[in-house]
N, C-alpha and C positions, 0 to 999 in steps of 0.2 A: 214797631210791632214784631212780634216774634215770627220765626220761620213758618209755623203753622199757619198763623194768620195771614202771611203773605201768600202761601199756596192756596188757602180758601179763596182770597181775593182773585188770584190769577185764574183759578178754575171758574169762578163766577164770570170774570171778563171774557174768557175764552168760550163760554158756553153762550153767552150774550152775542158775542161776534159771529158765532156760527149760525144763529138765528137771524141776526141782522143782514147779514151778507150772504145768504143761502142762495140768492139770485142776484148775481152782480150784472146782469143785463138791465136791471132797473136803472133809471137815470139818476144822476148824482143827488138832486133834491130829495127824492124818495129815500135813497140810502141814507142821507143825513137824518131825515125824518125818523127812519126806523132806529138810527143809532140813538137819538134823543129819546125815542119812546121806550126802547127795551132796556138799554143799559142801566138806567135808575132802577128799574123793577128787579133786576138780578143783583146788583150791589146791595140794595136796601134790604134784601132778604137773606143776606150772608151773615151769619152769626160768628163774631170774632170772640176772642178771649175777654175775660172780664176787664171792663174799663175802657176797651177798644171798640169803637163802632164807627160807621160811616153813614151819612145821609147824603144821597144823591138826587139832585133835581135838574131838570132840563127845560129848555125853552126852544121850540122851533119857530123860525121866522122865515118865510119864503123870500121876502124882499131883502136885498142886501145893500149896505152902503157902498157907494163907488168913489174912487179918487182918480186923480189925473196928476200927471208930472210934467215938466217942461219939455222933456225930450224923450218921448216914447220912441223905441226902435221902429215900431210899426206906425207910421204916420195916419194910416187909414182909421185908427182906433183911438178915440179921444179919452177914454176912461176904462177902468177895470175894477172889478170887485176888490175890496180890501181883504176879504176872507169868507169862508163858508162856515166855520165853526170855531168858537171860542171856548177853551177849557179853563176852567178856574178851579183853584184849590184853596180853601180855608181850613186851616190846621190849628187844633188846640192841643196843648200838652199839659196834663194834669189840671185841666179846666181853664188853662190861660190861653189866649189867642197868641199864637206864635209866628205864624206865616201865612202869607197870601202868594199865590203864584199863578201865572197864567201862560197858555200856549194858544197861538193863533194858527189855525190849519186852512189850507187851500185844498179841497178835495178835487182829485183827478183820476179818471179811469185811464188805465194803460194797458198795453199789450205784452210788456216784458221788461226785463231789467238788462241793461240800464236804461233808464227812462229819460227822456227829453220832453218837457211840456210843450203842447202845441200852441199856447198863447205865449209869444215872446214878450209881450208887454207885461203880463203877469208875472213872468219869471224874471224880468228885469226889476220890477218893484221889489220882489221878494230877495233876489240876489244881492241887491245894492242899496235898498232903501234910501233913495234920495228924498228930498223934501216933496211931500205931497199935498194936494188940496182936495178937500171933500167936495164932491158934486152929487147931485141925485140922492142926497142923504136927507136927514131930517133938517128942518129950516134953521135950527140953531147950529148946525154943523157946516152947512154949505159955505164954502169960501174959506173955511178955516184951514191953516196950514199946519202940518205935523212933520216932525224929523226923528225917526227912530235911530238910535246910535247905540254903541256899546259892543264888545267882543262876544257877548253871549247871545246875540240876536238870532243866530242859527238854531240855538237850543229853544227858541221861543217862538219862532216863525218858520213853519215847516209845510211840506206838502203832505196830505194824506192820499196815498196811493192805492187804488181800488182796481185790482187785477181781475183778469178773466180766470176761468177755472182750468186752464191748461197750465199745471204746475211746471212742465218742462220749460216753459218760456221764462221761468224766473230762476232757474238754476237754484231751486230751493235747498237750503242747509240751514236747519233751525239753529245750530250752534253759530253759524255766521250772522244770521239776523237777530241774535240775542235771546233765542228761546232755549229752554231746557229740553233736551232729548225726550224725557219722560212726559212732557206735556204735549197733548195734541192741540196745537195751536192754530191761530187765525192764518198762519202762513199757508194752510193748506188751500186757501183761496186764491192768492194771498192778499192781506191787507197790511200795508207798510207805511211807516213815515219816512221822510227823506229830508236832507238838508237842501235848500235852494240854491246850491253852488252852480256855477257856470263853467263850461257851456252844457254840462248835463248834472243831474242830481246825484247826490252822494250821501253816504252814511245811512244806508237803508236799514231800517229797524222794525221789527215786529210791532205791530200796533198794540196787541195785547200787552206785551212788556212795556211799551211806551206809556200806556195806561196806569200799569202797576207802578212804574217808576214815578210817575206824576203824582199819584195818590201818596206814595211814600215821601215826597218831597225831594225826589232825586233828579227831576228834569223840570223844564219850563224856567221862567224868569220871574223873580219876585216883583211884586208891585205894591203900591201903597194906595189907599183910598184918600188919603189926604194929599190933595193936589192944589199947587199954587196955580192961580189963574193964568200966570204967564208961561207955564211949563208946556212944551210941546212934544215931550218924549213919551217913552212907554207907559208911564202913569197916566198921562193924559189920554192917550188913545184907548187904554183900557176903561178910563172913565167915560170917554166918548161912546164906547161900545155898549157898556152896561147902561149908560143914560138912554141910549136909543132903545134898548130892550125894555126899559121901564116905561118909556113914552109909548112904545108900540102896545104894551101889555095894557096900559092905562086906557088908550084909544080903543082897542079891541073890546075890552070889558064893557067900556062906556056904550059902544054900538051893540054889544050883545044884549045889554040891559034894555035897550030901547027896541031891539027886534031880535028876540031869541031865535026864532025860526030861521031868520037870515044869516045869523052867526053860525047855527048848526049846518045849514046847508051850503053856505058860501065861505064863511070866515074860517071854519075850523080845519080846512084843508090847506090854509096859508099860514095858520098860527095855532099852536097849542102848548100847554105845558105838562110836565111829567115829573112824577117822583116827589121827593120831599125837600124842604128847605128849613132852616131855623133862623132865629132872630138876627145873629151876627153874620150870617152868610151874606155874600155880596148880592145875590138875587133877592134875598128878603130885604136888605136895605134899600133897594131901588123899587120896592113895592110888589115884587113877584113873589107870591107865597103858595106854591103848589103843593098845599098839605092835603087837600081833600080831593073830590072829584073834579078835576079841572079839565077833562077831555070830552065834555058835553055828551056823556053817556056812551063814548066809544070804548071798547075793549081791545081794538087794534090800532096800529098806526094809520092815521087817514091817508087816502090817495092824494098825493100832491102834484100839481102841474109841473111840467118841465121847465127850463130856465126861460124858454121863449114866451111863457105866459106874462101877460101885463095885467096886474091886478089892482085892487083898490088901494093896496098898501105900498105900492112900488115908489111912491113919493115920499115915504117915511121909512127908508131902509134901516133895518137892524141887522142883528146876526143871531143865528142859532148858537145856543150856549149849553154846556153841562158844567155843573159845579158840584165838586166833591167837598163836603165839610167832614173832616176827618178828626176824631177824637182819640187821643192816645194816652194811656195812663203808663207812667214810668216811674219806677222807684229809684231812689239814690243808690 
């Protein structure tokens, strides 16, 4: 994409993030729900140059898959969440599918930089990626072992840091965090990503720029949807998570069709879809097609319960996701 298109995308992203994170006192699940709701609407209305366009779709799922390892640092905690948000990118160049990428994010609220996560077991998982086992996840995943490996894992498994509004606590410098001085960016809150290094996080980067880099194919880790049944690495984990999303969507829509009033009053604050997808996107391939009015008549993000909430879907944990289907036209 040319420079003008990139500037348009960055402007849409930063506008969305200002609306999404205008109140960082909200709990993490609500902020993730706001992100899944608003970002697709901003990006899908962005007009790019001829032949270039983007379709963005999102799925919010309150219940998450959990995992355990053999040797957690904190012995009092038996399992942790695998993640809060999955970013997916499906890219086409001149009409041909050319790339699929993903980033797994763990959202945390922080008081300043440098940041040290409060959950040492979660941090240990992300910093080291030992062999882990699914627990309290979907029935077909419970007991399954996975092992993420590779030198690029820190580019694909990151923390999403949500700061308070006291910028002095973050030593804000847009140049340092990857932003251009002319852009009024999300660092004003700030919202950053970070590598899960130990003993404290590192490589802090503006989330707006992270999203732009990801859309352009300059961050994240490639994945394939063609996965051998014996594989236990990155491709299989992405398949695990997207399959859970598909199952969750199917179950929710089945319940909604049986009892629409119950779905509107109880289910729609723990699950919703937003934006658009198309046939070759990963969300579409698993049966999630947020093309029309999939929000059950809502025009704002629903109020979602905090993490302590135990709901109907907690035994079928999925993960919230945003997918960017990017079409680029390039001449020789």
